[in-house]
C-alpha positions, -999 to 999 in steps of 0.1 A, spaced: 0 0 0 14 34 -10 4 69 1 9 100 -20 11 137 -14 -20 159 -19 3 183 -38 25 161 -59 12 126 -65 46 115 -76 58 117 -40 48 85 -23 56 66 9 47 34 26 26 32 58 55 34 82 73 60 62 42 82 61 37 79 98 74 88 105 74 118 82 41 133 92 40 156 62 52 148 27 85 165 18 66 191 -4 44 201 26 14 180 14 -6 155 34 -5 118 27 -36 102 12 -40 66 -3 -26 63 -38 -53 37 -43 -83 31 -21 -88 -4 -8 -122 -20 -10 -135 -32 23 -167 -52 24 -187 -43 55 -195 -80 59 -158 -87 65 -159 -63 95 -191 -74 112 -176 -103 130 -151 -82 148 -153 -84 186 -147 -49 200 -129 -18 186 -94 -33 187 -103 -62 164 -123 -39 142 -93 -16 140 -70 -44 130 -93 -54 101 -101 -19 90 -65 -5 90 -50 -38 79 -53 -31 41 -35 3 46 -6 -14 63 -4 -44 39 32 -53 32 45 -29 58 69 -35 86 41 -28 111 16 -51 95 23 -81 118 22 -60 149 -11 -43 140 -32 -65 163 -10 -56 193 -9 -19 183 -47 -18 181 -51 -36 214 -29 -9 231 -48 20 215 -84 8 217 -86 -4 253 -115 19 263 -150 21 250 -168 44 225 -204 39 236 -234 50 215 -263 61 236 -299 69 225 -311 105 229 -345 107 212 -359 73 204 -343 54 175 -336 85 153 -310 103 174 -280 90 194 -248 103 208 -213 87 202 -192 93 233 -156 96 225 -143 109 258 -137 78 279 -99 77 273 -71 88 296 -74 125 286 -112 126 281 -112 135 244 -116 117 211 -80 123 203 -69 96 227 -77 70 201 -54 83 174 -27 95 197 -23 61 214 -23 43 181 4 66 167 25 63 198 23 25 197 34 26 160 63 51 164 76 33 195 80 1 175 95 19 145 121 37 167 132 7 187 170 4 186 175 39 171 203 60 187 189 93 174 158 104 193 126 113 175 111 147 181 73 148 179 60 183 171 24 190 179 3 221 176 -28 221 198 -59 241 202 -66 223 235 -72 185 233 -46 172 208 -16 182 230 -29 165 261 -37 133 243 -3 132 226 15 140 258 -3 112 277 3 87 249 40 94 244 50 103 280 78 80 292 83 63 259 121 58 252 137 74 222 109 99 217 105 135 229 73 155 225 72 193 219 37 208 225 28 242 211 -4 258 224 -18 293 221 -12 313 252 -45 321 270 -67 304 245 -72 270 261 -93 262 292 -75 259 325 -81 222 326 -67 218 291 -36 238 300 -30 216 330 -32 185 307 -7 201 283 19 212 309 19 187 337 41 159 322 78 168 323 103 142 314 103 137 276 74 162 271 81 199 268 53 225 265 54 260 251 28 287 253 29 305 219 21 342 219 -5 338 191 -33 316 179 -36 279 171 -31 288 135 3 303 144 12 271 163 2 250 133 21 272 109 52 269 130 50 231 130 46 230 92 75 254 87 97 232 110 91 202 88 103 222 57 133 238 75 166 224 63 184 234 95 160 215 117 158 185 94 196 182 95 198 182 132 167 164 143 144 135 133 110 151 132 75 138 131 40 151 138 12 140 159 -15 164 146 -43 150 125 -20 159 95 -4 125 104 -19 95 88 -14 76 120 -38 99 138 -65 99 112 -69 62 103 -77 50 138 -104 76 141 -122 60 112 -126 29 134 -153 43 158 -173 56 128 -171 21 113 -182 5 145 -211 29 151 -224 28 115 -222 -10 114 -241 -14 147 -269 11 140 -273 2 103 -277 -35 113 -305 -26 137 -322 0 114 -313 -12 79 -303 23 68 -272 44 66 -262 64 96 -255 102 94 -231 120 117 -229 156 130 -192 163 139 -178 192 158 -151 204 134 -120 225 137 -89 211 118 -112 186 101 -92 155 111 -122 138 128 -145 147 99 -120 134 74 -118 101 92 -156 97 90 -155 106 53 -127 81 47 -148 54 65 -177 62 41 -153 60 11 -142 25 23 -179 14 20 -192 17 55 -230 25 58 -226 62 64 -250 87 50 -248 125 56 -218 141 72 -225 175 88 -195 197 98 -205 217 128 -182 247 132 -181 275 158 -178 311 148 -147 303 127 -166 301 94 -139 293 68 -154 260 59 -191 269 59 -183 300 37 -162 279 13 -191 255 8 -215 284 3 -196 304 -23 -167 282 -35 -139 305 -24 -113 292 0 -104 321 23 -84 310 53 -81 337 80 -68 341 115 -88 321 140 -110 338 166 -115 327 202 -147 310 211 -162 288 239 -154 257 218 -117 265 219 -105 232 204 -123 241 172 -108 276 169 -91 270 135 -91 295 107 -71 275 82 -80 238 87 -52 215 74 -74 186 65 -94 205 40 -64 196 18 -74 160 21 -111 167 15 -103 187 -16 -80 159 -29 -109 135 -25 -134 159 -40 -115 183 -62 -147 200 -76 -167 222 -53 -200 206 -63 -186 171 -54 -176 184 -20 -210 200 -15 -226 167 -23 -203 149 2 -206 172 32 -226 201 45 -216 227 72 -229 252 96 -216 278 120 -227 282 157 -220 314 177 -211 314 214 -246 326 225 -262 296 208 -236 273 224 -246 285 259 -283 282 251 -279 247 238 -260 236 269 -288 249 291 -316 236 269 -303 200 265 -295 198 302 -330 207 311 -347 187 284 -325 156 281 -305 157 313 -273 156 293 -243 179 300 -224 188 268 -190 202 265 -190 234 243 -179 214 212 -206 188 215 -231 216 221 -221 229 186 -231 195 171 -263 194 191 -272 229 180 -265 220 144 -289 191 147 -316 213 162 -313 236 131 -319 208 106 -353 209 90 -377 184 105 -380 165 73 -343 160 71 -341 148 107 -369 123 101 -353 110 69 -325 91 86 -307 80 117 -285 107 132 -255 105 156 -241 135 175 -203 131 181 -194 140 217 -157 149 214 -147 159 250 -159 153 285 -177 184 299 -154 183 330 -127 198 309 -148 230 306 -162 233 341 -157 271 343 -180 275 312 -206 249 320 -212 251 357 -225 286 358 -249 277 330 -265 246 345 -261 256 382 -243 224 394 -208 210 396 -195 189 368 -174 160 381 -140 153 367 -132 118 354 -106 101 377 -79 102 351 -83 139 346 -85 146 384 -52 128 389 -34 152 365 -40 181 388 -17 166 414 12 171 389 32 204 387 26 225 357 57 236 337 60 254 304 77 284 287 63 312 266 77 318 231 70 341 202 49 329 173 78 324 148 100 296 135 132 312 150 117 311 185 109 274 180 144 267 168 158 283 199 134 264 222 144 231 206 181 239 209 177 249 246 163 215 252 145 224 284 111 238 292 
């Protein structure tokens, strides 16, 4: 199996090579050179997410050095559940992706990638440096997944003052082989710095670099697994495709769902639920791609003005009409996020994080006929306990922290501030200490 750059299809890599590189040498993202055909029937006998992951990702790793270890890798990554719970009869459910060690959906992909790269780096004398830009949840998941792994160091870049206090604690409490930097800028600045680092000859000569953002294939593919599991389970009971509403920022989670549908899973509509960062909804509306600086919202992990994975979606659907047929999108303001958190707590007894509330509001805005025409799943991407300072004043009660999150507050926080430019990142990497 080969993967090619979204920019120059002549640049290809195998599975392990693509994971190690993160980005293609030309700055493009890796996508399958040829899509495997996976029959849903071949997946239905899988017992649990780990076995399903082995079967679903197997064709992508065929012939690769990691192929024989894929079962063990999947067992390490998928050792916590992704339950689907009914909300309103049989027509609406919620997929809970926050039962991992850092209470966010990114635990699945981060743990899978960590298990892969640990095996690939075994016996190497030169350490691997993982660069990760985060708007809140990615950095915590990556730090937890890679902490203490030999031969690998993690460098986390997060926008100063633009993540929740709980998220910042998750990003900065590790020490050891994890270093954290508060960037004086936005998430887009952090993401730009990581991409520039991969193309920087000076850094490439002195360090082995890889990425753990959703630009890395090893983050995206495992995220397709829970969409496969959910669609197979619900389609089997209802006999119809399952549609998803996905809180969307950098579009990695959405791209994983779309890839699962491309592979033949019974997935219907995919709705991209954005906050006030409207780059994607506006692109689908008028066909003009206008990335811009991100703006801060309550749903901070989705504060992305230039989503990287749109490059993968446009590679799959190069014509705007094709893309419009494949996905739809909407934008939800902070006022509506607050109102949806209050409304669904009163009506359903559910406590949403701000990101999941964006998806719930997007569903509420669908026309009645569209809601009744299929089975819908809201994707709950983070535990509400990560955003207690936002949620508790709205619902008038305490939001309990999962035990794994509570344990992180016993750790000391340590990080440095740096400017939002490549030179500052070079200096920080050379200093070698947070």
